N, C-alpha and C positions, 0 to 999 in steps of 0.2 A: 382742348376742350375747356372750354370757362369755367370754373369751380363756381358753379351755384349753385346754392341748396337750392331749397323749399321754401318759399317765401307764402306768404297770406298779403294780398291789396287790396288794401283802405275802399270802402266800395267807391264807385265812376257815380260822378257828378255828373250835374251840365255845368256847361263856361260859365263863368260870372256872367252877369251883364253886364260887364261895361270892358270884359273878353270879349262878348260876340260882337258890343259896338263899334269894337277898334280893331276889330276882321273887317268886319264888315263897311265899314265908312273910313277911317281908318289908314289901311292899304287900297288903294284903290285898287280895281279887279282888273286894270290893266297893267299892271307889274307881273313885268313874265317873272318865272319860278326863281330864283334863286341859283339850283342846280345848272336853268339854259346859262346862264351867265358870265362873261369873263372874272379871276376874282375882283378888277377893277371895277366892271364894269356893275358887280355885287359888292361892295363897300359903296360906291361911288348910295346904291337905295339902299343899303343899308341907312349910311348917315340923312337920306334924306326921312325913314323910320322913324329913327331917335330923335329926329325932330319935334315926335308932340309930346317930348319929358323936358317937365319944364327949366328953368334951371333952380338947382339945387340949398340949403339954408348954406346961409352964412353960416360959417369954420371959421375958428381964432385963427387959427395960422394955415392959409396953403403955400407951397416951398416950392418950383421945381426942383430939382435930384437931375441928374448922371453919374449913368454906372456902371462902370467894364466889366464886356462878358470878353475882356480875353482878345487887345486892338482893337475896339470898338466901343463904343456907349453907347446906352440906351438910357431911353427919358423913363423918367419918374414921377409923378405925382403926388404931394406929402403935404395929407391931411390932418395937422391937429391940433385939437379939441380944448377949450379953455382946462380940464381937467385929463390928463390922458392917464389911464393908470397901462396901458398895454399897448405894445406893436402887431397892427395887424400888416399883412402882405399880403394882393392882392391880386388876382392873378384874371383879368377881363378873358370873357367870353366870346363868341362869333366863329363857335369849329374850326380858331389858331386862321381863319383865314378873313375877320372882313370884325369890325370896330374895334375899339382904342381906349385910351384917355376919354377922351370928349366924349365917349359915351354910355360910359359909370362913371361922370364926375358926382353927377347928382346921389347918385348910389354912392359912391364911398362919404361921399360929402354927410348924408344921411348916417353912415353905418357910424364914421369920427364921432360925432354926438352920441347918439344912441352907448354905444358899446363902448364913450370913453374911452379911444386907443388911438395909437395915430396912424394912419392910415398909411401906407405907398402903395401904390397904384405906378401896377410897373408896362408897359407899353415893351412887352419884348416884340424879334421881331416876325413876321407875320410870313405862312407859306403862302404862295406855293416860290417868291425868291427866298425863302428859308426856310425851310424842312426840315419835320425831323430827322435830329433828335434837337437842332436849334434854339426853337423856342422853347426845346422843356430845359435847355442848358443857360440860357439868359435867365429863365424864370428861379435855376436853382444856384446861380451866381449876385441873380436882388437879393435872393433868400440871406446869402451868407454877408451880403455889403448888410443887409440893411439887420443882421445878426450883430458882427464888429459890433454897428453904432448903439444898441440896442442895453448896455451892461449887460444890467442885472435886469433886466423887467423882460415879466412873462412873451411869447413871441409865439404871436399864430397866425397860419399860414392860412389862405383859403382864396377861394375863385366858386365862378358861377358855369357851366357848362364847362366849352371847353378848358378853363381857367380852371372850373373844377378840378378836369381830369390832373390839367399839371399842377395843383397846388399836391391831390393825394399823392401823386407821386414824387413833387417832393419830402411826401410824409413819409413817405418810404425810402427814399435815398437817404433821410438823415436820420431816423434809426440804420438804417445799412454801414455808413457810417462815421459814426458816432457823433454825430452833429450837424447841425445846431440844436442845441435841443429844445426842443416846442413845447409851449403847453396848450398847444390844441389845432386843429383842424377844422376848417368851415368850410362843406363842401354843398356846392348850391348845383341841387341835378344834376352830378359831374355826370362827363362821359366816364365811365370805369372803364368798357370792354367794347371791341372793336366788331362781336357778335349782332346779326343785323335783322333775327328767326324771329325774335321773342311777340308775346303775343301783345305787348303793349305799341310794339312798330306794328304788329298788323292794325292794331283797331289803334292807335292815333297819329297812326306815321303818311297813312293818306293825301294826296295828293291835295286837301282842304283846310290844312290843318296850318299850325305857325312853321312849326317843323317837321321836314314830311323824313321818311327815309331814301328818299334822291337825294335831298342835301346836305340826307350825313352820308351820302354815298361818296356824296362831291366832296366832303371837306374833306372825308377821309382820302381821298384819293389825290389831292392836292397836299396835305399834309405826310400821310405815308405811303408811295407811290405804291411800293413792294409791297403787297398782301400780309406777306409772311410776318415782317415786322410785325405786323400788327395786333400778330399773340405776345410780343414782352409785352412784363410787368411796367416796361418805362411808356405803353402806350395804352396798355390793359389793365391797370391797374389788380383786375375784378382775377388775373390771373397768375397772380403773387401765391407762393407758395405757400406765403401765412401773414396776415393783418398781424399778428402775435407784435407788442410792445409798442402799435404805435399810438401815439397822442392819442389823451378824450377830441371825442365827433363831434357837429355842433352838424345835422345831417337837412338839406330840408329838399324835399320833391315834392313837385308837382300832378295833380292826378290825372290832365290832360297832355298829357308826356311819353313820349314816342321811349323817352330812354329811362322811365317808372320804371322797369320790370330789374334791369341791372341795376339798378338804385341799389330796389326793398336786398338785392342778395348782397350788394357789395354793406348794408346796413348787418344782412343777418350774419356773413363773413366775419366784423368787424365785434360783434356781438358774441358769433361763437368763440371767439379769440381774448375773450375779454377785456377788448375797451372797449371803455366806458361813453356811450351814444346817446344824444338828444335827438329825435328824430320829429321832425316842426312838416308835416302833409298837409300842405293847398290840395285842397283838389278839382275846385270847381275852377284852378289856373292852367293857364296852355305855358309852354317852354317858353326863356326865356322873360318871365314875368318883371322877376327881381326886379335888371335898374331901373323900369315903370316906375318913375317913384307918385310919380304923379297923376299918371295914368290911369293906373289901378288901385285904387285904396288900398288892397291886399301884400301888394308888395311892397308900403306904409306901415304895413301892421307884418309882415316877414320881419323886417330889416329894422325893427323894433327888439322883436321878442331874438330872433340872432344879437342882440347886444345882450339883450336880460342872458341869455341861455350864456355868454361870453362870459360874465359877471358870475354866474355861478361856476363853470367847467371849471377858468383860470382856477377860482376861486378851491377847488378841492380839488386832495392828494390823489385818493385812491377811493372813489363810489361805486356802488351797483351800478348797471346799466338804466339807465333814462331810457321810456321811452315811453313819446307820446306822439298821437293820430293828432294833431291840428292845434292851433296855436290860440 
């Protein structure tokens, strides 16, 4: 069983009008559900979805990098704003199967400018061609690669959805393997557990939702085909024996998200372990809203808020937990 403490869920909200319009108009009704497609077909469909995102803002410098992951290399895009005070290593969402550098380009540009941080966006290898633990190992090596080049600058690990899962696990690894030292972790509606029987899955995981319970089962089947391995903290960080000693966390949740309950449980466990947590909840948003910077006003607001939170989080040594139910 996962270590799932009792949590108080924020009041449910109706979808933001921009979310409803996107679901009604931007996503053709004739598109098949993601879980009915092959990985290649799903990637092509997601690529069409993210075309709705306008190009992101200018950044002082954007460069490409190649990261050695043990005999092979993976790509990364490095976004350096005019003023950079820390390093963020970002792992994109997409259920470990879809999306990539392009889908998160506008988001990373915005985050670099808002947080005044250099953002390294990592193109880790995807399942099912590269199942667990390959994506995790890619991310772990990428974090070490940036750490080696960060010198004494604050180092932050972050990600959204499946990327948030990888970021949370890398934070646990960094604690357990004596580094690299992390100043903060940013977890945007992360996958924290393999349990899909929560109330939020039942409420927000139906076939009409942006992310469905069937989609998540499809993602898990491709990433970790062996169900027993899904209970490992390397897949389900909520099941880690202890969350003590982790870096301060900025956690973003969406109200209309099947992952909401597991994320609230993870926040509660971080809190109980004495980890400073800043929680930003967007009750009228669906899962995956964060990269849609030009589509949802709330996405731009959320990234700006994360930037402000990081400036405060990285600048503090040890302060009481900050809990905030909204922007």
